[in-house]
N, C-alpha and C positions, 0 to 999 in steps of 0.2 A: 685801469688799471686791477689785477687780482692777484692777492696772495692766499694762497693754499699749502694746506699742510703736505707734505710729501716724504714717503719711506726714504730713509738714506739705509747704506750699508752699517752705520756706526748710530742709527737713532732716529729723531726725526730730524727731517729739516724742512726747507721752504721752497714753492715754485711762485716766481712773479713772471707775470704774463699779462698782457696787453693786447686788445683784440683777437685774444687766442693763440697769441705768440711770446715763444720766450722771451724774457727782457733780461739782458746780459748787462754784467756791471753795472746792476741796482743796488744801493746801498740798503740792505734792509738790517733794523734795530730789534732785537731780540733779547727779551727779557727771559733770563733761564730761573727756573724754580730755585726760590732761594738765594739766588745770588743778590746781591745790591746794587750793583751795577750793570747797565744794560750792554751788549757786548754789538756792535756792527762788524757784519760781513758782507760782500758783494757775491754778488747772485753769478755763476759761470755762463759758459759760450749755450747752455741749455736754460739757461734762469733759476736754477738750483743751486740753494746755500748750502755751506757746510751743513754735515749732521750734527746735533745734540744727543749724549747718551743720560743724560742724566732723569731719571723718571719725576713728572709733574706736571705741572700747569705754566705752558707758557704761553708767552704774550708775545708778537710781532707787528710793526709795522714798515712800511715802505713809500718812499714820499718820489712823485716823477713831475719837473715841471715841464709841461710841452710849453715849445716855445712858438704860441699859436698866439699873436697880438690881437687886439681887438679892442669895444666900448662897448662899457656897461654903465647907462644912467647918467652919460654925458662924462663918464671918466674914462680914459687910457688905461688899456693894461699891455702888459710885455709879452706874457705866456699865464699860461691855467696850469692851476696847481693841483695834482692827484696824489690822493693818500689812499690807502688799505690798511685796514688794523686785522687782528685775527689773533682768538686766543684759542689754545687748544690744549686736551691734556697728553702727555706721553706716558704709555706704560710698555717695559720693554719684556711684555709676555707675547711668548715666541711663537704661539697661533696663527695659522695662515687669517690677516683683517683684522687681526686684534689688538694691534701696536698703536694706533691713533685715536683718540674719542673724539 
């Protein structure tokens, strides 16, 4: 499971992929700069979240449960939990390639 920053028409967004393919419908928890509460957004068919336009440091995380049953050290489990986290600084600098650090 991968979480990467992605340029969006209205700022910075996030892209969720797994094994190189976009993950549609993933819930991404985004921590916008200066906000007291996190925002939960879903990815679209291309694995992208909506954009955020507020400059500053963003935190984001995504979780996915893979329904893969198995056993570990004699204990059975029904699925594997996969997490990805990311921090990124967004600046609305309009010059090419300078919007996401």
